[in-house]
C-alpha positions in Angstrom: -2.3 -11.0 -19.4 -0.1 -12.6 -16.8 2.7 -13.3 -19.3 2.5 -9.8 -20.6 2.6 -8.5 -16.9 5.6 -10.7 -16.1 7.4 -9.6 -19.2 6.8 -5.9 -18.4 7.2 -5.9 -14.6 9.4 -8.9 -14.0 6.9 -10.6 -11.7 3.6 -12.3 -12.4 0.4 -10.6 -11.3 -0.1 -13.2 -8.5 3.4 -12.4 -7.2 2.6 -8.7 -7.3 -0.7 -9.2 -5.5 1.0 -11.5 -3.0 3.6 -8.8 -2.2 0.8 -6.2 -1.8 -1.1 -8.5 0.5 1.9 -8.7 2.9 0.8 -5.3 4.1 -2.7 -6.3 4.9 -2.0 -7.7 8.4 -0.7 -4.3 9.5 -3.8 -2.5 8.3 -6.1 -4.9 10.2 -3.9 -4.8 13.3 -3.7 -1.0 13.2 -7.4 -0.4 12.5 -8.5 -2.8 15.3 -5.7 -1.7 17.7 -4.5 -5.3 18.1 -0.7 -4.7 18.4 1.7 -2.5 20.3 3.6 0.3 18.5 6.7 -1.9 18.3 4.9 -4.7 16.6 3.1 -2.3 14.4 6.5 -0.9 13.3 7.6 -4.5 12.3 4.3 -4.9 10.4 5.0 -1.6 8.6 8.6 -2.2 7.5 8.9 -6.0 7.1 6.7 -6.1 4.0 8.5 -3.2 2.4 11.9 -4.8 3.0 10.5 -8.0 1.5 9.3 -6.1 -1.6 12.8 -4.7 -2.2 14.4 -8.1 -1.6 12.1 -9.8 -4.1 12.6 -7.1 -6.7 16.4 -7.5 -6.4 16.3 -11.3 -6.2 14.1 -11.5 -9.3 16.3 -9.0 -11.1 13.3 -7.2 -12.5 14.1 -4.8 -15.4 12.6 -1.8 -13.7 12.4 -2.1 -9.9 10.8 1.3 -9.6 7.9 0.5 -11.9 7.4 -3.0 -10.5 7.2 -1.8 -6.9 5.1 1.2 -7.9 2.6 -1.3 -9.2 2.9 -3.4 -6.0 2.3 -0.1 -4.0 -0.8 0.8 -6.0 -2.2 -2.7 -5.4 -1.4 -2.3 -1.7 -3.2 1.0 -1.8 -6.3 -0.7 -3.2 -6.1 -3.3 -0.4 -5.5 -0.6 2.2 -8.6 1.3 1.0 -10.8 -1.9 1.0 -9.7 -3.0 4.5 -10.2 0.5 5.9 -13.7 0.6 4.5 -14.6 -2.9 5.8 -13.3 -2.1 9.2 -14.6 1.5 9.3 -17.1 0.9 12.1 -14.7 -1.0 14.3 -11.9 1.4 13.8 -13.7 4.4 15.2 -15.5 4.8 18.6 -17.6 7.5 16.9 -18.1 8.2 13.3 -15.5 10.7 12.0 -16.9 14.2 11.3 -15.8 17.2 9.4 -14.5 20.1 11.4 -13.7 23.8 11.1 -15.9 25.7 8.6 -17.3 22.4 7.3 -18.6 21.3 10.7 -22.4 20.6 10.3 -22.5 22.0 6.7 -23.6 18.6 5.3 -26.1 16.0 6.3 -24.5 13.2 8.4 -24.9 10.8 5.4 -23.2 13.1 3.0 -20.5 13.9 5.5 -19.8 10.2 6.1 -19.7 9.6 2.3 -17.3 12.5 1.7 -15.0 11.3 4.5 -15.0 7.8 3.1 -14.3 8.9 -0.4 -11.3 11.0 0.8 -10.2 8.0 2.9 -10.1 5.8 -0.3 -8.2 8.5 -2.1 -5.7 8.8 0.7 -5.2 5.1 0.8 -4.5 5.0 -3.0 -2.0 7.9 -2.7 -0.3 6.3 0.3 0.1 3.0 -1.6 1.5 4.7 -4.7 3.9 6.7 -2.6 5.1 3.7 -0.6 5.5 1.8 -3.9 7.5 4.7 -5.4 9.7 5.0 -2.3 10.5 1.3 -2.1 10.9 1.2 -5.9 13.4 4.0 -5.7 15.3 2.2 -3.0 15.3 -1.0 -5.0 16.4 0.8 -8.2 19.4 2.4 -6.4 20.3 -0.9 -4.7 20.1 -2.7 -8.1 22.4 -0.2 -9.7 24.9 -0.3 -6.8 24.9 -4.1 -6.5 24.7 -5.0 -10.2 21.4 -6.8 -9.6 19.8 -5.0 -12.6 18.7 -7.4 -15.3 19.7 -5.1 -18.1 16.6 -6.2 -20.1 
């Protein structure tokens, strides 16, 4: 599988996973409120810059696709970390509001919120991957760093 992945995406699966894992410290630091907003900004943008640099340096054939896959992997990591740190991230369990307030049992409400949290994390990861992939694709075209494969 790894050879096929590398041929298709230009990076091995361990490299893709490694890039995605670069975003994990920010998720932990944010959920546990361990860093200032300035440090959080560095933890947000540094991994994304590294993703783009690696895609350009490796001259992947399709930076958009490669970084989209990295982003989806990041979304899975984001979802997992949020679920693991759920209790520590909130002083009180999140609840539904508006017309849905009190409509479900506390257990069902918690499950629903967690499911939507996972979906949100996956979408966020995919969007981040698409955005960085688009940037890398444009930069590859402008700088001639496209592999042409």
